Every structure is written in C-alpha cells, then in structure tokens.
N, C-alpha and C positions, 0 to 999 in steps of 0.2 A: 438540547444542544444550543448553546448561545449562537446567535446568527453571525456575529463578527467580533473581532477584538482589535485593539489598536496596537500598532507596531511603529513606534517613533512618529506618531501622529497620522499614520496611514491606516485606514480601516481595512483589515484583511478578513475575508470570509473564513469561517472555521473549516469549511469543506476544503478550501485550498490548502490549509495547513495539514489537514488529515491526508490529503492526496500526496503532499510532499513526504510526509512520514511514511505512508504506504509505499511510495517509490523507493525510499531509502531502505526500508525493511525488505522489500521485494528484490532490490539489487543485491543486498547482502545474502539473501537466500539463493539467488541465481549464482552468485560467486561460489557459495558452498557446494551447490549442486554441480557446477562446472568442475570444481576441484575433485569431487568424488567420482566424476565420470558419468553422471546421470543423463547428461545431454546426448549421449550416444543412443539412448533408448527413446528419445523424444522426437517425434516426427517433424514438428514445426516449432523450433525454439522461440521465435518472436510471438507466436500465438500462445504458447505456453506461458511466456513471461507476462503477457497481457492478462491471462486468466489468473495467474498468481497475484498480480496487482489488484485485480478486482476482488479476489477472495480476501486479501489482506486489508484492503480498504473497507470492505464490508465488516470484517472482524473489528477493526478499529472504531467504526461508526457504531456498531452494536455495543462495544465496550463503553463508548462515550454516553450512549443513551441508556445503557443498562438493560437493553432488550436481549432476551434469549429466545431461541426458537422453541 
C-alpha cells in the first residue's frame, strides 16, 4: 500500500482515503439494513455500525494489499 497520495498539492494518507470509502460503503449498508427492518433485531445499532465499519475497512485494506486469510 502506498503511504500517501497527493490531492491538489496536499498529501493524503492512503488509510484516510480507505476510511472514507469504508464509511460510505458502511453507511450504504446501514441504509439498506434499515429499509429492510434488520435494525429491529440489533441490540445496539451504533455498536453494530462501528463493527460494520471495521469489517468493511479491513476488507478494503486486504483488497489493496492482496492479502487473504
């Protein structure tokens, strides 16, 4: 994984870009789960959303590195 990239002359760490992408994907997934009513069965939605964010971020980082378990 490259350490950083430039965005209009500002160096941005790759991890920050991946975190933003994971947040967008996680928000989309949360929207879909909310629409189908899955949040009725989730005990603590903010904690669940954090777990989804971490899982999506891990998946994106593994895709970028090419690592598989």
